[in-house]
TIVO-341830 format. One record per residue (C-alpha): chain; x, y, z. Coordinates in steps of 0.25 Angstrom, whole numbers, plus 5000, padded with zeros to 4 digits. Layout:
<recs>
unit | u | v | w
A | X | Y | Z
...
</recs>
This chain:
<recs>
unit | u | v | w
A | 4934 | 5193 | 5076
A | 4927 | 5204 | 5078
A | 4933 | 5218 | 5075
A | 4930 | 5221 | 5092
A | 4940 | 5208 | 5096
A | 4951 | 5213 | 5085
A | 4950 | 5226 | 5092
A | 4954 | 5221 | 5106
A | 4963 | 5212 | 5102
A | 4971 | 5223 | 5095
A | 4971 | 5231 | 5106
A | 4975 | 5220 | 5116
A | 4985 | 5219 | 5110
A | 4989 | 5232 | 5106
A | 4991 | 5240 | 5120
A | 4985 | 5254 | 5117
A | 4980 | 5250 | 5104
A | 4965 | 5253 | 5100
A | 4958 | 5247 | 5089
A | 4946 | 5246 | 5079
A | 4943 | 5236 | 5071
A | 4931 | 5234 | 5064
A | 4927 | 5224 | 5052
A | 4915 | 5222 | 5041
A | 4916 | 5207 | 5043
A | 4924 | 5202 | 5055
A | 4934 | 5197 | 5045
A | 4940 | 5208 | 5041
A | 4946 | 5222 | 5049
A | 4950 | 5236 | 5051
A | 4957 | 5242 | 5060
A | 4962 | 5254 | 5065
A | 4973 | 5250 | 5078
A | 4978 | 5263 | 5086
A | 4990 | 5260 | 5095
A | 5002 | 5269 | 5098
A | 5009 | 5258 | 5098
A | 5009 | 5259 | 5083
A | 5017 | 5271 | 5082
A | 5032 | 5272 | 5077
A | 5026 | 5258 | 5069
A | 5023 | 5256 | 5053
A | 5009 | 5251 | 5047
A | 5016 | 5237 | 5046
A | 5018 | 5238 | 5061
A | 5008 | 5243 | 5066
A | 4998 | 5231 | 5059
A | 5007 | 5221 | 5063
A | 5006 | 5223 | 5077
A | 4990 | 5223 | 5075
A | 4991 | 5209 | 5069
A | 4999 | 5204 | 5081
A | 4989 | 5209 | 5089
A | 4980 | 5200 | 5082
A | 4988 | 5190 | 5083
A | 4983 | 5176 | 5073
A | 4970 | 5183 | 5072
A | 4975 | 5190 | 5061
A | 4973 | 5181 | 5047
A | 4963 | 5174 | 5055
A | 4950 | 5180 | 5063
A | 4956 | 5191 | 5057
A | 4954 | 5192 | 5042
A | 4960 | 5205 | 5037
A | 4962 | 5216 | 5047
A | 4965 | 5232 | 5042
A | 4972 | 5239 | 5052
A | 4976 | 5254 | 5055
A | 4983 | 5253 | 5063
A | 4988 | 5269 | 5069
A | 4994 | 5276 | 5082
A | 4986 | 5285 | 5090
A | 4992 | 5297 | 5084
A | 4991 | 5292 | 5071
A | 4976 | 5290 | 5073
A | 4973 | 5303 | 5078
A | 4978 | 5309 | 5065
A | 4969 | 5301 | 5057
A | 4960 | 5308 | 5065
A | 4963 | 5322 | 5066
</recs>
């Protein structure tokens, strides 16, 4: 899979989220996902939401995925 396909899957399964996915080799991926639905969730719960969005592709088409899962407020704080 390419990063754009993974981005589209995440954004389709997590409405209102924005994702940015990068990969040097289309096997190992890094994703920054910003989503209001992450509010009040622990990091593990956020990652589980992303894994659920990708389903069976995790461990198959997607060998490794590094995830940064932030709320819009957390993302704004990083920029400021």
